Structures are given as structure tokens and as C-alpha cells.
PLY file of the C-alpha trace (Angstrom):
ply
format ascii 1.0
element vertex 293
property float x
property float y
property float z
element edge 292
property int vertex1
property int vertex2
end_header
-49.50 2.71 5.81
-47.25 4.23 8.48
-47.38 2.59 11.90
-48.17 5.02 14.71
-45.64 5.39 17.51
-46.46 4.07 20.98
-45.83 7.53 22.44
-45.47 10.84 20.69
-42.15 12.63 20.79
-41.04 16.14 19.96
-38.23 16.26 17.39
-36.16 19.22 16.22
-34.72 18.44 12.79
-32.09 20.69 11.23
-31.77 21.10 7.48
-35.42 20.06 7.22
-36.54 22.34 4.37
-35.63 19.68 1.80
-34.11 16.26 1.23
-33.60 13.82 4.08
-34.60 16.38 6.72
-37.95 17.16 5.09
-38.67 13.46 4.52
-37.87 12.67 8.15
-40.11 15.49 9.37
-42.98 14.22 7.23
-42.58 10.64 8.40
-42.31 11.68 12.05
-45.63 13.54 11.86
-47.25 10.58 10.09
-46.07 8.42 13.01
-47.82 10.71 15.47
-44.86 12.82 16.59
-44.53 16.61 16.68
-41.76 18.29 14.77
-39.79 21.51 14.62
-38.74 21.99 11.00
-35.53 24.02 11.30
-33.50 25.36 8.41
-31.45 28.38 7.41
-33.96 28.62 4.54
-36.78 30.17 6.56
-39.33 30.12 3.73
-38.56 26.48 2.96
-38.91 25.48 6.61
-42.22 27.33 6.87
-43.50 25.64 3.70
-42.64 22.14 4.90
-44.14 22.82 8.34
-47.34 24.22 6.81
-47.75 21.07 4.71
-47.54 18.95 7.88
-50.30 20.73 9.79
-50.52 21.72 13.47
-48.07 19.04 14.59
-45.19 21.00 13.05
-43.69 24.46 13.26
-41.06 25.98 11.00
-38.11 27.98 12.33
-35.14 29.70 10.81
-31.96 28.22 12.22
-28.40 28.95 11.21
-26.76 26.07 13.04
-23.51 28.02 13.30
-25.18 30.64 15.50
-25.39 29.86 19.24
-27.98 32.63 19.61
-30.24 31.12 16.95
-29.94 27.71 18.62
-31.11 29.15 21.93
-33.98 30.95 20.19
-35.02 27.76 18.36
-34.96 25.74 21.57
-36.90 28.40 23.47
-39.55 28.42 20.72
-39.69 24.62 20.76
-40.33 24.51 24.51
-42.81 27.37 24.24
-44.85 25.53 21.60
-44.47 21.89 22.68
-43.26 22.21 26.31
-40.39 19.83 25.74
-37.86 18.38 23.29
-37.19 14.66 23.09
-34.96 14.24 20.04
-32.47 16.49 18.27
-31.77 15.34 14.71
-28.55 17.01 13.52
-29.05 16.72 9.77
-28.05 20.04 8.18
-24.93 20.02 6.01
-23.32 21.65 2.98
-21.09 20.37 0.19
-18.84 22.29 -2.19
-17.64 20.14 -5.05
-14.40 20.35 -6.98
-10.76 19.47 -6.50
-9.23 20.66 -3.25
-6.93 23.10 -5.06
-9.83 24.65 -7.01
-12.43 25.08 -4.25
-11.85 28.46 -2.53
-10.45 28.25 0.98
-13.48 30.14 2.30
-15.75 27.32 1.10
-13.55 24.66 2.70
-13.85 26.61 5.95
-17.60 26.90 5.56
-17.90 23.14 5.04
-16.09 22.41 8.29
-17.98 25.15 10.13
-21.44 23.97 9.06
-20.88 20.22 9.09
-18.87 19.97 12.33
-19.07 23.12 14.42
-22.79 23.58 13.72
-23.76 20.18 15.18
-21.32 20.79 18.05
-23.09 24.04 18.92
-26.43 22.22 18.75
-25.25 19.47 21.06
-23.91 22.01 23.55
-27.25 23.82 23.44
-29.45 20.77 24.10
-27.26 18.83 26.53
-28.04 20.99 29.60
-31.77 20.74 28.86
-31.63 16.99 28.29
-29.60 16.47 31.45
-32.07 18.55 33.45
-34.97 16.50 32.06
-33.02 13.25 32.64
-33.96 12.18 29.12
-33.21 13.05 25.53
-31.82 11.66 22.31
-29.24 13.12 19.91
-29.40 11.62 16.42
-26.70 12.63 13.95
-27.15 12.19 10.22
-23.59 11.66 9.01
-22.48 9.93 5.80
-20.77 6.84 4.44
-18.00 9.25 3.42
-17.09 9.24 7.12
-15.37 5.96 6.21
-14.86 6.29 2.46
-13.67 9.72 1.28
-14.26 10.82 -2.32
-12.10 12.94 -4.60
-14.09 16.03 -5.51
-15.59 16.43 -2.04
-12.46 16.26 0.12
-13.47 18.75 2.80
-17.00 17.30 2.95
-15.59 13.82 3.60
-13.16 15.26 6.15
-16.04 17.00 7.91
-17.99 13.75 8.11
-14.97 11.93 9.55
-14.79 14.68 12.17
-18.54 14.66 12.79
-18.52 10.92 13.53
-15.62 11.35 15.95
-17.37 14.28 17.61
-20.67 12.43 17.98
-19.07 9.31 19.46
-16.81 11.31 21.79
-19.79 13.23 23.19
-21.70 9.95 23.55
-18.80 8.58 25.60
-18.70 11.72 27.73
-22.42 11.38 28.44
-22.41 7.60 28.90
-23.46 7.86 32.54
-26.43 10.10 31.71
-29.86 9.10 30.44
-29.23 10.67 27.02
-29.29 8.34 24.01
-27.03 8.78 20.97
-27.58 7.49 17.44
-25.54 8.15 14.31
-26.76 7.23 10.83
-24.61 7.07 7.69
-26.64 7.34 4.46
-25.14 6.44 1.12
-25.86 8.60 -1.94
-29.40 9.97 -1.59
-31.57 11.86 -4.08
-31.27 15.33 -2.57
-30.20 18.77 -3.84
-26.72 17.83 -2.63
-26.59 14.83 -4.96
-27.87 16.99 -7.82
-24.92 19.31 -7.24
-22.57 16.33 -7.34
-24.17 15.18 -10.60
-23.86 18.66 -12.10
-20.16 18.93 -11.25
-19.24 15.34 -12.08
-18.43 13.77 -8.71
-18.52 10.34 -10.30
-17.90 8.24 -7.17
-21.23 9.39 -5.75
-22.89 7.36 -8.51
-20.90 4.14 -8.22
-23.80 2.59 -6.30
-27.57 3.10 -6.66
-28.87 6.16 -4.85
-31.53 6.10 -2.15
-34.81 7.97 -1.89
-34.98 10.42 1.04
-38.19 8.73 2.18
-36.42 5.40 2.55
-33.53 6.97 4.45
-36.07 8.69 6.72
-37.62 5.33 7.60
-34.23 3.98 8.68
-33.49 7.12 10.71
-36.81 6.93 12.55
-36.39 3.20 13.19
-32.87 3.80 14.52
-34.20 6.48 16.87
-37.04 4.25 18.05
-34.69 1.33 18.72
-31.93 3.60 20.08
-29.37 2.09 17.72
-25.83 3.30 18.31
-24.67 3.40 14.67
-26.43 2.53 11.42
-25.02 2.37 7.89
-27.23 2.63 4.81
-27.29 0.07 3.37
-26.40 -1.98 6.41
-24.73 -4.76 4.40
-22.17 -2.34 2.98
-21.21 -0.88 6.33
-18.63 -3.47 7.35
-17.08 -3.57 3.87
-16.86 0.22 3.58
-15.30 0.53 7.04
-12.68 -2.09 6.15
-11.81 -0.37 2.86
-11.57 3.03 4.51
-9.13 1.69 7.11
-6.76 0.33 4.42
-5.23 3.15 2.32
-3.90 0.87 -0.41
-7.24 -0.90 -0.80
-8.99 2.46 -0.65
-6.99 3.81 -3.59
-7.60 0.63 -5.61
-11.32 0.73 -4.90
-11.59 4.40 -5.80
-9.94 3.80 -9.17
-12.37 1.00 -10.00
-15.48 2.74 -8.69
-14.57 5.97 -10.46
-15.06 4.20 -13.81
-18.36 2.66 -12.68
-19.56 6.00 -11.39
-18.70 7.78 -14.62
-20.71 5.23 -16.60
-23.70 5.53 -14.26
-23.50 9.32 -14.27
-23.52 9.36 -18.08
-26.64 7.17 -18.07
-28.24 9.46 -15.49
-27.52 12.57 -17.52
-28.89 10.93 -20.65
-32.05 9.93 -18.79
-32.51 13.43 -17.35
-31.93 14.95 -20.78
-34.53 12.67 -22.34
-37.06 13.45 -19.59
-36.53 17.19 -20.12
-36.96 16.74 -23.87
-40.18 14.77 -23.33
-41.51 17.47 -21.00
-40.69 20.17 -23.54
-42.37 18.17 -26.32
-45.49 17.66 -24.18
-45.67 21.38 -23.43
-45.25 22.21 -27.12
-47.99 19.73 -28.10
-50.35 21.16 -25.50
-49.66 24.66 -26.79
-50.33 23.59 -30.37
-53.65 22.08 -29.33
-54.66 25.28 -27.56
-53.65 27.39 -30.53
-55.62 25.18 -32.91
-58.70 25.43 -30.71
-58.80 21.74 -29.78
0 1
1 2
2 3
3 4
4 5
5 6
6 7
7 8
8 9
9 10
10 11
11 12
12 13
13 14
14 15
15 16
16 17
17 18
18 19
19 20
20 21
21 22
22 23
23 24
24 25
25 26
26 27
27 28
28 29
29 30
30 31
31 32
32 33
33 34
34 35
35 36
36 37
37 38
38 39
39 40
40 41
41 42
42 43
43 44
44 45
45 46
46 47
47 48
48 49
49 50
50 51
51 52
52 53
53 54
54 55
55 56
56 57
57 58
58 59
59 60
60 61
61 62
62 63
63 64
64 65
65 66
66 67
67 68
68 69
69 70
70 71
71 72
72 73
73 74
74 75
75 76
76 77
77 78
78 79
79 80
80 81
81 82
82 83
83 84
84 85
85 86
86 87
87 88
88 89
89 90
90 91
91 92
92 93
93 94
94 95
95 96
96 97
97 98
98 99
99 100
100 101
101 102
102 103
103 104
104 105
105 106
106 107
107 108
108 109
109 110
110 111
111 112
112 113
113 114
114 115
115 116
116 117
117 118
118 119
119 120
120 121
121 122
122 123
123 124
124 125
125 126
126 127
127 128
128 129
129 130
130 131
131 132
132 133
133 134
134 135
135 136
136 137
137 138
138 139
139 140
140 141
141 142
142 143
143 144
144 145
145 146
146 147
147 148
148 149
149 150
150 151
151 152
152 153
153 154
154 155
155 156
156 157
157 158
158 159
159 160
160 161
161 162
162 163
163 164
164 165
165 166
166 167
167 168
168 169
169 170
170 171
171 172
172 173
173 174
174 175
175 176
176 177
177 178
178 179
179 180
180 181
181 182
182 183
183 184
184 185
185 186
186 187
187 188
188 189
189 190
190 191
191 192
192 193
193 194
194 195
195 196
196 197
197 198
198 199
199 200
200 201
201 202
202 203
203 204
204 205
205 206
206 207
207 208
208 209
209 210
210 211
211 212
212 213
213 214
214 215
215 216
216 217
217 218
218 219
219 220
220 221
221 222
222 223
223 224
224 225
225 226
226 227
227 228
228 229
229 230
230 231
231 232
232 233
233 234
234 235
235 236
236 237
237 238
238 239
239 240
240 241
241 242
242 243
243 244
244 245
245 246
246 247
247 248
248 249
249 250
250 251
251 252
252 253
253 254
254 255
255 256
256 257
257 258
258 259
259 260
260 261
261 262
262 263
263 264
264 265
265 266
266 267
267 268
268 269
269 270
270 271
271 272
272 273
273 274
274 275
275 276
276 277
277 278
278 279
279 280
280 281
281 282
282 283
283 284
284 285
285 286
286 287
287 288
288 289
289 290
290 291
291 292
């Protein structure tokens, strides 16, 4: 059972048509909050919002467009009269070695994962300052400390996003605006499926998280106004220390690459077996129908 919040808030969550964003939107509504489900996938955002009832609206939002940010914020204030929390969650990943991924996709990664949240912050800050309240929550990544081969520009973007978030928090330290940044580890989202498909082994060196469990930590961090949260929390200090030591980083990557490859092979075998079982079940059902049973 989800505990209700003491006071309802209005949250705008980007990238909320699936994965962590959708799970966070669902949990927020269950806690008694109201939510703007924002995503470049307009149909997906509308579908998630519709499943959440009158406490949610879906909006198309390309986070790289200042005009779409202003439209989304205007619609939020029109529907809910205010905005309390911006959750910058939307991101993209393009897997492959740096030399193989087209330059245009490296640029898109930096544009979406860094400039997009920057545009969002710039859009909400004047409104939050005028209201003398507000909260910016950034969903970053443990790759902000521990880069992976195979997702170089993604890791670079998350390093930059953390620096951006903390720098803006320092700039606004004398205001009443709260800042929280959360770093999930590997999470079962379409992004992780892409990493599995293309063999980014390091993403599977540790057990992955369910989006619902990450959403709980995000909402708790917002409620408690935590400054920075790593998921899992126990790994945060270790990961930060490894990331700050290049020699140790290279040694750790070599070891974890082997572990990740083993885990990825097990995952693929499990997925293959599940697909085979599903196919067999469908075939059996069809045989029963054809035989009149």
C-alpha cells in the first residue's frame, strides 16, 4: 500500500511515457499528487496519463525545444494552477564504440541529455523564483561517476549533467528552490534492452533494478529534499572512489566486463527460453482450438 503524501504537489516529469518516468508518474499519483506526463512520444504520454485518471495530463515535449517547454509549462499552470516539482528524466543512449557511432548521434546524446535539461531549468527557474518555491529533481546515472565502454557519449553526458545540476544549485543557493539529483544503476527500461541487444556488457555486471523501485527512491528523495542519492546507496561511495582513480577504473572495468558478459549470456538464454515457452503455449492453444477442444 502506498502512503499518501501530507500535501499534494504538481510534478512535471519528462521522458514519462515509459521506464523510470512512467513509474514515477504512477507512484506520484498513487501518493496523491498531480502529474504532467511529458514525453516526445505524444501517444505514449497520453496513454500513461489516461491510465492515471484525472490527476494526470499527457503532453508532447521535445526537451530540446524552448518553445515546447514554454507551451508545456503554460499548459501545466492552466490545468493545475502551479508547478511544484520538475523531474528532468528524459534521456537517450546510442550504443557502440565511439568510432562506430555516427557523430550526429553523439551530438544528439549531448543535446538531449545535457542541453535539454538545461533548457528546462532555464524555463522553470523564473517561475519558481516568482513563486518563492519549487524543486528541480534530476534523474542522472551512476555512469556520471563510472563511464562504460560502448556508451561513451552517454556517460560523458551524465558527467556533464551532474556538473550542470550542481552548478545551478549553487547559483540558486540563496533562493527557496530545492535541488535533488538521483543516480540510478542499471534499470529495466527500453534503454537497458538496447544495451542488452548491442552487448554493452558492463551494464549487466550488477543486478538491474525495477523502474518501480527506482521511482520509490526518487519520490522519497524529493519528499526529504535530499541533495544527491545513488542507487543503490551502498555502492555510491565505492563507485565515486573508483571513478576518481583512472588506474583503478581501468582495472575494475576489465574485471566487470567479464562478469557482465556472463550475466548477459544468462539473460539472453533466459529471454530466449521465455520466448520459446510463449511460442509453444500459443501453438498448443491453436492446436486445441483446431481440434475443437
